[in-house]
Structure formats: C-alpha cells, structure tokens
C-alpha positions as CSV (number, residue, x, y, z in Angstrom):
1,M,-20.5,0.8,-12.9
2,S,-20.3,4.3,-11.3
3,G,-19.2,7.6,-13.1
4,G,-15.6,7.3,-10.9
5,R,-12.0,7.0,-12.6
6,L,-11.6,5.0,-15.8
7,S,-8.7,2.3,-16.0
8,Y,-6.7,2.0,-18.6
9,P,-8.6,-0.7,-21.0
10,E,-11.7,1.1,-20.2
11,R,-9.8,4.5,-21.9
12,Q,-8.6,2.1,-25.2
13,R,-12.4,0.8,-25.9
14,V,-13.1,5.1,-25.2
15,A,-10.5,5.8,-28.3
16,A,-11.4,2.8,-29.8
17,G,-15.2,4.1,-29.8
18,L,-14.1,7.5,-30.8
19,A,-12.6,6.3,-34.2
20,D,-15.3,3.9,-35.0
21,G,-17.4,6.9,-34.9
22,L,-19.4,5.6,-32.0
23,S,-21.9,8.5,-29.7
24,Y,-20.9,9.3,-26.1
25,A,-24.0,7.3,-25.4
26,E,-23.0,3.7,-26.9
27,I,-19.4,4.3,-25.9
28,G,-21.1,4.6,-22.4
29,R,-23.4,1.7,-22.8
30,R,-20.6,-0.7,-23.7
31,L,-18.3,0.5,-20.9
32,G,-21.2,0.2,-18.1
33,R,-20.6,3.9,-17.7
34,P,-22.8,7.0,-17.4
35,K,-22.5,9.0,-20.7
36,S,-21.6,12.3,-19.1
37,T,-18.6,10.1,-17.7
38,V,-17.2,9.5,-21.1
39,I,-18.0,13.0,-22.3
40,R,-16.0,14.6,-19.1
41,E,-13.2,11.8,-20.0
42,V,-12.8,12.8,-23.7
43,A,-13.0,16.7,-23.2
44,R,-10.3,17.2,-20.3
45,N,-8.1,14.9,-22.4
46,G,-8.0,16.7,-26.0
47,G,-11.6,16.1,-27.3
48,A,-13.3,13.5,-29.6
49,H,-10.5,14.1,-32.6
50,D,-7.2,14.1,-30.4
51,Y,-8.2,11.7,-27.5
52,R,-5.4,9.2,-27.1
53,A,-5.6,6.3,-24.2
54,D,-1.9,6.8,-23.3
55,H,-2.2,10.3,-23.2
56,A,-5.5,10.1,-21.0
57,E,-3.7,7.3,-18.4
58,Q,-1.0,9.8,-17.5
59,A,-2.7,12.9,-17.3
60,A,-5.0,10.6,-14.8
61,R,-2.0,9.5,-13.2
62,R,-0.6,12.6,-12.6
63,R,-4.3,14.0,-11.3
64,A,-4.1,11.6,-8.7
65,R,-0.5,12.2,-7.3
66,R,-1.4,15.6,-6.9
67,R,-4.3,14.6,-4.9
68,T,-2.4,12.0,-3.0
69,P,-1.8,13.9,0.7
70,A,1.6,13.5,2.2
71,A,2.4,10.3,4.4
72,P,2.3,11.6,8.3
73,P,5.1,11.6,10.0
74,A,6.2,8.2,12.2
75,P,4.8,8.0,15.2
76,P,8.1,8.0,17.9
77,A,10.1,5.0,18.8
78,R,8.5,3.0,21.7
79,A,10.1,0.4,23.9
80,A,9.1,-3.0,22.9
81,A,6.2,-4.3,24.8
82,D,7.4,-7.5,27.1
83,P,6.6,-11.2,26.3
84,R,3.0,-11.4,28.1
85,T,1.8,-8.0,27.0
86,R,2.9,-9.1,23.4
87,G,1.5,-13.0,24.2
88,D,-2.0,-10.7,25.1
89,F,-2.1,-8.8,22.0
90,E,-1.7,-11.8,19.4
91,T,-4.5,-13.9,21.1
92,Q,-6.7,-11.0,21.0
93,F,-5.8,-9.9,17.3
94,A,-6.8,-13.9,16.4
95,R,-9.7,-13.8,18.2
96,M,-10.6,-10.5,16.4
97,A,-9.4,-12.4,13.0
98,A,-11.8,-15.4,13.9
99,Q,-14.7,-12.6,14.6
100,T,-14.6,-11.3,11.6
101,G,-14.8,-14.8,9.4
102,M,-11.4,-16.8,9.7
103,P,-11.1,-19.8,11.1
104,S,-9.5,-19.8,14.7
105,M,-6.8,-21.9,14.0
106,M,-5.9,-20.6,10.7
107,A,-6.0,-16.8,12.0
108,R,-3.7,-18.4,15.2
109,V,-1.2,-18.9,12.8
110,L,-1.5,-15.9,10.5
111,I,-1.0,-13.9,13.7
112,C,1.9,-15.8,15.1
113,L,4.0,-15.0,11.0
114,F,1.9,-11.3,11.5
115,T,4.2,-10.9,14.8
116,A,7.6,-12.7,14.4
117,E,10.4,-10.2,13.9
118,S,11.6,-12.0,10.6
119,G,7.4,-12.5,9.6
120,S,8.7,-15.8,9.0
121,R,8.4,-19.4,11.5
122,T,9.0,-23.0,10.5
123,A,6.3,-25.3,11.1
124,T,8.1,-26.9,14.0
125,E,8.1,-23.1,15.5
126,L,4.8,-22.4,14.6
127,A,3.4,-26.0,16.4
128,A,5.6,-25.6,19.4
129,R,4.8,-21.7,20.0
130,L,0.9,-22.2,19.1
131,R,0.8,-25.5,21.0
132,V,-0.8,-28.0,18.3
133,S,0.0,-30.3,16.8
134,P,2.1,-30.0,13.0
135,A,-0.7,-31.6,10.9
136,S,-3.2,-28.4,12.8
137,V,0.0,-25.9,11.3
138,S,-0.1,-27.6,8.0
139,K,-4.4,-27.2,7.3
140,A,-3.7,-23.8,8.5
141,V,-0.6,-23.2,6.0
142,A,-2.5,-24.5,3.3
143,W,-5.7,-22.9,3.7
144,L,-3.7,-19.6,3.9
145,E,-1.7,-20.2,1.1
146,E,-4.7,-20.9,-1.1
147,R,-5.8,-17.3,-0.5
148,G,-2.4,-15.9,-0.6
149,L,-1.8,-14.7,2.9
150,L,1.6,-16.7,3.2
151,R,4.1,-18.1,1.1
152,R,6.9,-21.4,1.4
153,E,10.6,-20.5,1.1
154,R,13.3,-23.0,1.9
155,D,15.7,-22.9,4.8
156,G,17.9,-25.4,4.0
157,R,16.5,-29.0,4.4
158,R,13.2,-26.4,6.0
159,E,10.7,-25.3,4.6
160,R,9.6,-21.2,6.7
161,Y,6.4,-20.1,6.2
162,L,6.3,-16.3,5.7
163,V,4.1,-12.9,5.1
164,D,5.6,-9.6,4.0
165,D,4.0,-6.2,3.0
166,H,2.4,-7.1,0.2
167,V,0.5,-9.9,2.0
168,W,-2.9,-8.0,1.6
169,Q,-2.4,-6.7,-1.8
170,R,-1.9,-10.5,-3.0
171,A,-4.7,-11.7,-0.9
172,W,-6.9,-8.8,-2.2
173,L,-6.0,-9.7,-6.1
174,A,-6.5,-13.7,-5.4
175,S,-10.1,-12.6,-4.3
176,M,-10.5,-10.8,-7.6
177,D,-10.3,-14.3,-8.9
178,G,-13.3,-15.7,-7.1
179,M,-15.5,-12.5,-7.7
180,A,-14.7,-13.0,-11.6
181,Q,-15.7,-16.5,-11.5
182,W,-19.1,-15.2,-9.6
183,A,-19.5,-12.7,-11.9
184,D,-19.5,-14.9,-15.1
185,F,-21.9,-17.7,-13.8
186,T,-24.4,-15.4,-12.7
187,R,-24.6,-13.8,-16.1
188,Q,-24.7,-16.9,-17.3
189,G,-27.4,-17.9,-15.2
190,A,-29.1,-14.7,-16.5
191,E,-28.6,-15.2,-20.0
192,L,-30.2,-19.1,-19.5
193,F,-33.5,-17.8,-17.5
194,G,-33.4,-14.9,-19.5
195,G,-33.5,-11.5,-18.1
196,D,-37.9,-10.5,-18.2
197,T,-37.9,-13.1,-15.5
198,L,-37.2,-12.5,-11.8
199,V,-34.4,-14.9,-11.4
200,G,-33.0,-13.6,-14.8
201,I,-33.1,-10.1,-13.4
202,R,-31.5,-11.2,-9.7
203,L,-28.6,-12.8,-11.5
204,L,-27.9,-10.3,-14.3
205,T,-28.0,-7.3,-11.1
206,T,-25.4,-9.5,-8.9
207,S,-23.2,-10.0,-12.3
208,Q,-23.0,-6.4,-12.8
209,W,-23.1,-5.5,-9.2
210,L,-19.8,-7.7,-8.4
211,R,-17.8,-6.4,-12.0
212,H,-18.5,-3.1,-10.6
213,I,-16.8,-3.9,-7.0
214,R,-14.0,-5.7,-8.5
215,Q,-12.5,-3.3,-11.1
216,D,-13.1,-0.5,-8.4
217,M,-11.0,-2.9,-6.1
218,I,-8.4,-3.3,-8.7
219,D,-8.3,0.2,-9.0
220,A,-7.8,0.8,-5.8
221,A,-5.1,-1.8,-5.4
222,E,-3.2,0.1,-8.7
223,H,-3.6,3.2,-6.6
224,W,-2.0,2.2,-3.6
225,R,0.5,0.8,-5.5
226,Q,1.6,3.9,-7.3
227,V,1.3,5.8,-3.8
228,S,3.6,3.2,-2.3
229,R,5.7,3.6,-4.6
230,S,6.0,7.3,-4.7
231,T,6.7,7.2,-0.8
232,R,9.6,5.0,-1.2
233,S,11.2,6.7,-3.7
C-alpha cells in the first residue's frame, strides 16, 4: 500500500501498535505502509505517547477540508434542447457506455433513466421509448440493479426504476465487494501454492494490488461524501 492518507481503522491500528510497544517499522509492516508514513502520522498527531486515533482522524479531515477547492460557479441556464437533439444525445451516450464495457441493452435502459426529468420510468415506459420487449427491459433492469446502478420503487400497482445523484457512489461501493473477494481468493491461492513459487508470487502480488486499490477507492468515496456534504451545508 502507498504512503497516502491513512483511514480511520488504520489509525486505530497505529494507536494499538503504539500501546503494545511496537516499532514504527513493525506497525508499518502490519499496515502494509512505509515506516515513514507511520512516523509522519504519529509526529503530526501528538507523538508516540499522546497519539489518539480519533483526534488524528479529526485533524486529517480538517486538513482535507482546507485543501478542498471551492466549487466552480454554476453554468448559466440554457434553453432545453429540442426532442430530436436530446434523442441523438441519448443514442450517443448509450453507445459510449457500450463501448466502455456495458452491454448495449443495459446501457440503453440506464441512459433512458438518466435523461428522464424524474430519473425514473416504469417498465412499460422503458419498453415503449426504447421500442423493445418487456422481457428485454426486465433482463436489463436485473443486471443494472445487481450492480447498484438503479433501484426499484412502488408507484401504486406499478413498479418504477430509478437512478439518482448517488447512483455512482452505490455502484462504486458495490464493486468493492467483488474486489474484496478477488483479493481474498488470490491471497488464499498464494498461501496454497506457496510464496516461493512463481504462481504464489503472482497471486500474492495480485491480492496486494487489489487491496491497495480497494482501500484507495473507499477513501476516495468517503472524501467525496464529505465534500458533497460540506458543499450542501
């Protein structure tokens, strides 16, 4: 793991390590962090005898808020595009999503929801707008829901499918579960094949990289949540 900002659970482990009399190098090894990262963390938060995880976390959040740039001014209001222009945009948007790895039908349903004023449509509305069968819509909805890209809501006797401002945060965090499983299985494989074999080394390197990336992504999501909340307040 890199020498970037520590998470709160890591700070708790630093505090526990100091309480147990561990060296900075040993604490860093257990965290998968450079010794220098642990030294800086402890030094800027009271030293080895006065280090407290909760105080260090609060100080880090204050520093992050000071570094957060002011939100750019909102662009001036523009007249809404005509239906044909909007339709062309939706087609291009869905094509881009498909080119980046999303199945075509799933991309069309997602973009159709994204560009709805309410962010929601019923299965009947989706089928009519996209000119596809209800079965195609149902399959696409199940795929998108599994990945956290939409949610369901009852509307009387009908069911509506929705996207909202937090759709990418949910999808991002949902992907963390899959990444954690990959990291766990590759670690188990490394232990099974042995760390002195090429297979074991390959699996261990993969596990370490996945854990590193996953933690960075979790930290980034938490940072955005804080920035978004401070912007609204």
